[in-house]
C-alpha positions in Angstrom: 9.7 -23.7 -37.3 9.7 -20.4 -39.2 8.2 -17.1 -38.1 5.6 -17.1 -40.7 4.1 -20.6 -39.2 3.6 -19.1 -35.6 0.4 -17.6 -35.2 -0.1 -13.9 -33.9 -0.8 -15.1 -30.6 2.3 -17.2 -30.3 5.8 -16.0 -29.5 9.2 -16.7 -31.4 12.3 -16.7 -30.2 12.7 -13.1 -31.5 9.6 -12.1 -30.1 10.9 -13.5 -26.7 14.2 -11.6 -27.5 12.5 -8.0 -28.1 10.4 -8.7 -24.8 13.5 -9.1 -22.8 15.2 -6.3 -24.4 12.3 -3.9 -23.7 12.0 -5.2 -20.0 15.7 -4.0 -19.7 14.8 -0.7 -21.4 11.8 -0.1 -18.8 13.6 2.3 -16.3 15.2 4.3 -19.4 11.3 4.5 -21.0 9.9 6.1 -17.9 12.6 8.1 -16.8 13.1 10.1 -20.1 9.4 10.6 -19.9 9.5 12.1 -16.8 12.5 14.4 -17.7 10.7 15.6 -20.6 7.5 15.9 -18.7 9.3 18.6 -16.6 9.4 21.0 -19.4 6.4 22.7 -20.2 5.1 22.4 -23.7 1.9 23.8 -23.7 0.8 24.5 -27.2 1.1 28.0 -27.2 4.4 28.0 -25.0 7.0 28.7 -27.7 9.8 28.8 -25.6 9.0 25.6 -23.9 8.5 23.7 -27.5 11.7 25.1 -28.5 13.6 23.8 -25.7 12.4 20.4 -25.8 12.2 19.8 -29.3 16.1 19.4 -29.5 16.2 17.1 -26.6 13.5 14.8 -28.6 15.7 15.0 -31.6 18.7 14.3 -29.9 17.2 10.9 -28.3 15.8 9.7 -31.8 19.5 10.0 -33.1 20.2 6.9 -31.2 18.1 5.0 -33.9 19.5 4.1 -37.5 17.6 7.0 -38.8 17.9 10.5 -40.5 16.4 12.8 -37.8 15.5 16.8 -38.7 13.6 19.6 -37.0 11.7 20.9 -39.2 10.5 24.7 -38.8 6.8 24.8 -38.8 4.6 27.3 -40.6 2.3 29.9 -39.3 -1.3 29.5 -38.9 -4.3 31.6 -38.3 -6.2 32.1 -34.8 -8.7 34.5 -33.9 -7.7 36.8 -30.7 -9.9 37.8 -28.0 -10.0 41.0 -29.6 -11.6 39.3 -32.7 -8.9 39.9 -34.8 -7.2 36.8 -36.9 -3.5 36.6 -35.6 -0.8 34.5 -37.0 1.2 31.7 -34.3 3.9 30.0 -35.4 4.8 27.0 -33.0 8.0 25.0 -32.5 9.5 22.7 -35.0 8.5 19.4 -36.2 10.4 16.2 -35.9 10.8 14.1 -38.9 12.5 11.0 -38.7 13.2 8.5 -42.1 15.0 5.3 -41.9 15.3 2.9 -44.6 12.9 4.1 -47.4 13.8 1.1 -49.7 12.5 -1.5 -46.9 9.6 -3.9 -48.0 7.4 -2.8 -45.3 6.7 1.0 -44.7 5.5 2.3 -41.7 4.7 6.0 -40.6 4.8 6.4 -36.9 3.4 9.6 -35.0 3.0 11.6 -31.8 2.9 15.1 -30.3 5.2 16.9 -28.1 2.3 19.8 -26.9 0.3 19.7 -24.2 -3.0 21.3 -23.3 -0.9 23.1 -20.1 0.1 26.7 -20.6 3.3 27.9 -18.6 2.8 28.7 -15.3 -0.3 26.1 -14.6 0.0 22.2 -13.9 4.0 21.7 -13.7 4.4 19.2 -11.3 5.1 15.6 -10.9 3.8 13.7 -8.2 3.8 10.1 -6.9 0.3 9.3 -6.2 0.2 5.7 -5.8 2.8 2.7 -5.9 2.5 2.3 -9.7 1.3 5.8 -10.8 2.6 9.4 -11.3 0.6 12.4 -11.7 2.2 14.8 -14.0 1.6 17.1 -17.2 1.8 15.1 -20.3 3.1 12.2 -18.7 0.3 10.1 -20.2 -0.5 12.4 -23.1 1.6 11.7 -24.6 5.4 12.0 -23.8 5.2 8.9 -21.9 4.1 7.4 -25.5 6.8 9.1 -27.4 9.2 7.2 -24.9 7.5 3.7 -25.9 7.9 4.4 -29.3 11.4 5.3 -29.2 12.0 2.1 -27.0 10.0 -0.1 -29.3 12.2 0.8 -32.1 15.2 0.7 -30.4 14.7 -3.1 -29.3 13.6 -3.7 -32.7 16.6 -2.0 -34.8 18.7 -4.5 -32.0 17.2 -7.4 -33.6 17.7 -9.5 -37.2 14.5 -8.3 -38.7 15.8 -4.7 -39.0 16.0 -4.3 -42.4 12.5 -5.5 -43.2 10.8 -2.3 -41.8 11.5 1.2 -43.2 9.3 4.3 -41.2 9.0 7.7 -41.2 8.1 9.2 -38.2 6.3 12.9 -37.5 6.3 14.3 -34.1 4.4 17.4 -34.1 3.9 20.5 -31.8 0.2 21.3 -32.4 -1.7 18.2 -32.0 -3.6 19.7 -29.0 -4.7 22.6 -31.3 -5.7 20.6 -34.3 -2.2 20.1 -36.1 -3.1 23.2 -38.2 0.7 23.4 -38.9 1.9 20.0 -39.3 -1.3 18.5 -41.1 0.6 18.6 -44.2 3.9 17.0 -43.0 1.5 13.9 -41.4 -0.3 14.0 -44.7 3.2 13.7 -46.9 4.7 11.2 -44.8 1.1 8.8 -44.8 1.3 9.7 -48.7 4.9 8.5 -49.4 4.6 5.0 -49.3 3.3 4.1 -45.9 1.3 0.8 -45.5 0.3 0.9 -42.0 0.2 3.8 -39.1 1.3 3.4 -35.6 0.2 6.7 -33.2 1.0 6.5 -29.4 -1.8 8.4 -27.7 -2.5 7.0 -24.1 -4.5 3.8 -24.1 -7.3 3.9 -21.3 -6.3 2.9 -18.0 -8.1 -0.5 -18.7 -5.7 -1.0 -21.7 -8.7 -0.5 -23.9 -8.0 1.1 -27.6 -9.8 3.7 -29.4 -11.5 2.0 -32.3 -13.5 4.5 -34.9 -13.3 7.8 -34.5 -15.1 11.1 -35.2 -14.5 14.2 -37.4 -14.0 17.3 -35.6 -14.4 20.8 -36.1 -13.1 24.0 -34.6 -14.9 27.5 -35.1 -14.6 30.7 -34.0 -17.5 33.1 -34.9 -16.7 37.0 -34.3 -19.8 39.5 -34.0 -19.4 43.0 -34.3 -22.2 45.3 -33.0 -22.4 49.0 -31.8 -21.4 50.6 -28.4 -23.5 53.1 -26.9 -24.0 54.3 -23.0 -26.4 51.5 -21.6 -27.9 54.7 -19.2 -28.1 57.6 -21.7 -28.6 55.7 -25.3 -28.9 52.1 -25.0 -31.5 52.2 -27.9 -28.5 53.5 -30.0 -26.5 50.6 -29.2 -26.3 47.1 -30.8 -25.4 44.2 -28.5 -23.2 41.9 -29.9 -23.3 39.8 -26.8 -27.1 39.6 -27.2 -26.5 38.2 -30.5 -24.3 35.8 -29.4 -26.2 34.5 -27.1 -29.2 33.6 -29.6 -26.4 31.8 -31.8 -25.2 29.8 -28.9 -28.6 28.6 -27.9 -28.9 27.9 -31.6 -26.1 25.9 -31.6 -26.7 23.7 -28.6 -30.0 23.2 -29.8 -28.6 21.3 -32.6 -27.4 18.6 -30.5 -29.6 15.5 -30.6 -30.7 16.6 -34.4 -28.6 14.5 -36.6 -27.2 11.0 -35.1 -23.8 11.0 -33.8 -23.4 14.8 -34.5 -22.5 17.0 -30.9 -21.8 20.6 -30.8 -19.9 22.1 -27.7 -19.6 25.8 -26.8 -16.6 26.8 -25.1 -16.1 30.4 -24.6 -17.8 33.6 -25.2 -15.4 36.4 -25.1 -16.4 40.4 -25.2 -17.9 43.1 -23.5 -16.5 45.5 -21.1 -18.2 47.7 -18.5 -21.9 47.0 -17.5 -22.7 50.8 -18.7 -21.7 50.2 -22.4 -23.8 48.0 -25.0 -20.9 45.6 -26.0 -19.7 46.1 -29.4 -17.9 42.8 -29.8 -18.6 39.1 -28.8 -16.3 36.2 -30.0 -18.0 32.7 -29.8 -15.6 29.7 -30.1 -17.2 25.9 -30.4 -16.3 22.9 -31.5 -18.3 19.9 -33.3 -17.8 16.0 -33.7 -19.7 14.3 -37.0 -19.4 10.5 -37.5 -18.8 10.8 -41.1 -18.7 13.0 -44.1 -22.5 13.3 -44.5 -22.9 14.2 -40.7 -19.7 16.8 -41.3 -21.4 18.3 -43.8 -24.8 18.9 -42.5 -22.9 20.2 -39.3 -21.3 22.6 -41.4 -24.5 23.7 -43.1 -26.1 24.1 -39.8 -23.2 26.5 -38.5 -23.5 28.7 -41.5 -27.1 29.2 -41.3 -26.7 30.3 -37.9 -24.0 32.5 -38.5 -26.1 34.1 -41.3 -29.1 34.5 -39.4 -26.9 36.4 -36.6 -25.5 38.9 -39.1 -28.8 39.7 -40.6 -29.8 41.3 -37.2 -29.8 45.1 -37.2 -26.4 46.6 -36.8 -24.7 43.3 -36.3 -22.0 42.0 -38.7 -18.9 39.5 -38.4 -16.9 36.7 -39.4 -16.8 33.1 -39.4 -13.7 31.2 -39.0 -12.7 27.4 -39.2 -14.3 24.2 -40.1 -13.8 20.5 -40.1 -10.1 20.4 -39.5 -10.0 16.6 -39.1 -12.0 13.9 -41.1 -13.5 11.2 -39.5 -11.9 7.7 -39.0 -14.6 5.4 -39.2 -14.1 1.2 -38.8 -13.6 0.0 -42.1 -12.5 -3.3 -43.4 -8.6 -2.4 -43.1 -9.0 -1.0 -39.7 -11.0 -3.9 -38.6 -8.2 -6.2 -39.8 -5.6 -4.4 -38.7 -7.5 -4.4 -35.3 -7.8 -8.0 -35.1 -4.2 -8.3 -35.8 -3.3 -6.2 -32.5 -5.8 -7.9 -30.3 -4.3 -11.5 -31.4 -0.8 -9.8 -31.2 -1.7 -8.8 -27.5 -2.9 -12.3 -26.4 0.8 -13.4 -27.2 1.5 -10.9 -24.1 -1.5 -12.2 -22.1 -3.5 -9.3 -22.9 -7.1 -9.3 -23.6 -7.5 -5.7 -25.9 -10.6 -4.3 -26.9 -11.3 -1.3 -29.5 -13.8 1.0 -28.5 -15.5 3.8 -30.6 -15.0 7.2 -29.4 -15.9 11.0 -30.2 -12.2 12.0 -29.5 -9.7 12.6 -32.4 -5.9 12.5 -33.0 -3.4 12.2 -35.7 -4.6 8.9 -36.6 -7.7 10.9 -38.1 -5.1 12.5 -40.8 -3.2 9.3 -41.2 -6.5 7.4 -42.3 -7.7 10.5 -44.4 -4.3 10.0 -46.2 -5.4 6.3 -47.0 -3.0 4.4 -44.4 -5.1 2.1 -41.8 -3.8 2.7 -38.6 -3.8 2.1 -34.6 -3.6 5.1 -32.7 -3.7 4.4 -28.9 -0.4 2.2 -28.8 1.1 4.7 -26.0 1.1 4.1 -22.2 -1.7 3.5 -20.1 -3.2 6.4 -18.2 -6.3 8.8 -17.4 -7.6 12.0 -16.4 -6.3 13.7 -19.6 -6.3 17.2 -19.9 -6.9 18.1 -16.6 -4.6 18.6 -13.4 -5.2 14.9 -12.2 -3.3 13.2 -15.5 -1.4 10.2 -14.5 0.7 7.5 -16.0 0.7 3.8 -14.8 4.3 3.3 -14.6 4.2 -0.7 -15.2 2.5 -0.1 -18.9 5.9 1.6 -20.4 7.4 -2.0 -20.8 3.8 -3.7 -21.4 2.9 -1.2 -24.4 6.7 -1.3 -25.8 6.5 -5.1 -25.8 2.8 -4.8 -27.7 4.6 -2.3 -30.4 7.8 -4.6 -30.4 5.5 -7.8 -31.4 3.9 -5.8 -33.8 6.8 -4.9 -35.4 8.3 -8.5 -35.6 5.0 -9.5 -37.3 5.2 -7.1 -39.8 8.8 -7.5 -40.5 8.6 -11.3 -40.8 4.8 -11.8 -42.4 2.5 -12.9 -40.0 0.7 -9.3 -40.5 0.3 -9.1 -44.1 0.4 -5.5 -44.3 -0.3 -5.4 -48.3 -3.5 -7.2 -47.9 -4.8 -5.0 -44.9 -3.6 -1.7 -46.7 -5.6 -2.9 -50.0 -8.7 -3.2 -47.9 -8.7 0.7 -47.6 -9.2 0.9 -51.6 
């Protein structure tokens, strides 16, 4: 039998071979993820990001690919003092292989975490098959799985059928503001399908449709005064912020699928001084473009109402930085192909729509269908209880390995799936 005569849920001889190679790579995939997790790479920890980036580059040089570290561009951020400042994250890892191959794939991941330096930095065994540690699931484990799958695939006979571009970013947890252009460029350079290595759920469930996401900062300025002697001369920025926050939270439930969350209010000083500064930081999620437009209009209206108050001025910073990634025909066809491939490994995969966002949103916006939770199994991400399931390294790498085989031998018709995006 030729490979094309096998169903997606059946294994060829090369499928069995790549699974064996990945089983042998299991200890290596786990150990390098642990070593990478020992280096703190909080999104704002430039020293940690600069330390890990060349180690990642060295690891990916094991592939038959061109590996480069590209300096990231600075992006604007609002400080706690209300000023717009510039921050430059660590370098972007760009990897290119076989651009002439008939099937082109974009793969992505991130090496930053949400944990600042000096916070969550220990790795602890919490069960026979589980480790607790920063970024083990989200997503240094996923990067190791991606590399393992490619190593095993390139050791097989189908190597020349697939070319790929990989973008590994230093700023996903803060919005990919520096690396978004690199993701779009890679996705727009002939990519037919995308593979991103965010962790799946600890049940093995994967993300289906994703909402779009916005980050906003509103800075309000008032006028300070002595709260005892001349309260009436002051104009409280915090009072104006409080009204604005109540308005923002009241938007929840007004438009189907749209949500707002105020994360923090900074400002003020001593209790005997009318506060002349408040910084409101909040996010919004929307299921589609119309919903995102509605949400942005509501934020603008509330901001204008705040600065119309006597003695209050300010500025609005941010917006929808990641577009929605809905289930369309292309996405659904890809999910079905992944589900069938999983059955060849005895997996019963399901795709669950989520309000979370990731680099898969960026890749989808560039016109490329993608599956974005191919990483390890784990849970409690973004908390000090984050854990990874160790046995999932081999299982998830084997899933990627079989997907690569099917893309290469034609059992997954990538051109048809990509055309469904049109």
